[in-house]
C-alpha positions in Angstrom: 14.1 -29.0 12.6 13.3 -26.0 10.1 10.9 -22.9 10.7 10.1 -21.3 8.4 8.8 -17.8 8.9 8.2 -14.0 7.9 9.8 -11.9 10.5 6.9 -9.4 10.5 4.7 -11.8 12.0 4.0 -12.1 15.8 2.7 -15.9 15.7 6.5 -16.4 14.4 8.5 -14.7 16.8 6.4 -16.1 19.3 7.1 -19.4 18.0 10.6 -19.1 18.0 11.1 -17.6 21.1 8.7 -20.9 22.6 11.8 -23.0 20.9 14.2 -21.1 22.6 13.2 -21.0 25.7 12.8 -24.9 25.5 16.5 -25.1 24.0 15.3 -27.0 20.9 17.5 -26.2 18.5 15.9 -24.9 14.9 17.2 -23.5 11.5 14.8 -20.4 10.7 14.1 -19.7 6.9 12.5 -16.7 5.6 9.5 -18.4 4.2 9.0 -15.3 1.2 12.7 -16.0 -0.1 12.7 -19.8 0.6 9.7 -21.7 0.5 9.3 -25.0 1.6 10.4 -28.1 -0.4 8.0 -30.1 -2.1 8.5 -32.6 0.1 8.2 -30.9 3.4 5.0 -29.3 1.7 4.1 -33.3 1.2 5.0 -33.7 4.6 2.3 -31.0 6.4 -0.5 -32.3 3.9 0.1 -35.7 5.4 0.3 -34.2 8.9 -3.1 -32.0 7.7 -4.8 -35.4 6.6 -4.9 -34.1 3.1 -7.0 -31.1 3.7 -5.3 -28.7 1.6 -6.5 -25.8 2.4 -5.1 -25.8 6.0 -2.0 -24.9 4.2 -2.9 -21.4 3.3 -2.3 -18.4 5.0 -6.5 -17.4 4.2 -5.6 -14.0 6.0 -3.1 -12.8 3.6 -3.5 -10.2 0.5 -2.2 -13.0 -1.7 -4.9 -15.6 -0.5 -7.6 -12.8 -0.7 -6.6 -12.0 -4.7 -9.5 -13.2 -6.5 -7.5 -14.7 -9.1 -6.0 -16.8 -6.5 -8.9 -18.0 -4.2 -11.5 -18.0 -6.6 -8.6 -20.8 -8.5 -7.7 -22.9 -5.4 -10.5 -25.0 -5.4 -9.9 -26.2 -9.0 -6.7 -27.3 -8.5 -4.7 -30.2 -8.3 -2.6 -31.2 -5.2 0.5 -31.1 -7.9 -0.4 -27.4 -8.9 -1.1 -26.1 -5.1 2.5 -27.4 -4.2 3.5 -25.6 -7.0 1.5 -22.5 -6.2 2.6 -22.1 -2.7 6.6 -22.7 -3.6 5.9 -20.0 -5.9 3.9 -17.5 -3.3 5.9 -18.2 0.3 3.1 -15.1 1.3 0.4 -18.0 0.7 1.6 -20.8 3.3 0.5 -20.5 6.7 3.2 -19.9 9.1 5.0 -20.3 11.2 5.7 -23.7 9.1 7.4 -26.1 11.1 8.9 -29.4 9.7 11.5 -31.8 11.1 12.0 -35.6 11.8 8.5 -36.6 13.1 7.1 -32.4 13.5 4.6 -31.3 10.9 3.5 -27.8 12.4 1.6 -24.8 10.7 0.4 -21.7 13.3 1.6 -21.6 16.8 -0.7 -22.7 18.9 1.7 -23.7 22.4 -0.4 -26.7 23.8 -0.5 -28.7 20.4 3.5 -27.7 20.1 3.8 -29.2 23.7 1.6 -32.6 22.3 4.3 -32.7 19.6 7.4 -32.1 21.4 6.7 -34.5 23.7 6.5 -32.0 26.6 4.8 -32.0 29.4 
């Protein structure tokens, strides 16, 4: 399982701590330097039932840039994937992918369910 995160992101730190406390193995990757693969983004799109906006870190300065935010509604799925792969800060984090797992953001209740924990 891969956890794409940003070192200064508090939600990312909480998510990593949560995984470690439950002895769930993962590989941590810096989302700004190493963005998710096209296949991983497609996996997340499927997990979000095709809702592309859920992929975005809407609170980031990069997202609020009018040149980015205003053009997103007109982009194709392929163009959105390309944009996200080129600008990791636009991706909502943590971004967690693995076999049968596709999670964004840290919500402990959803994570418990996704990992089959009670």
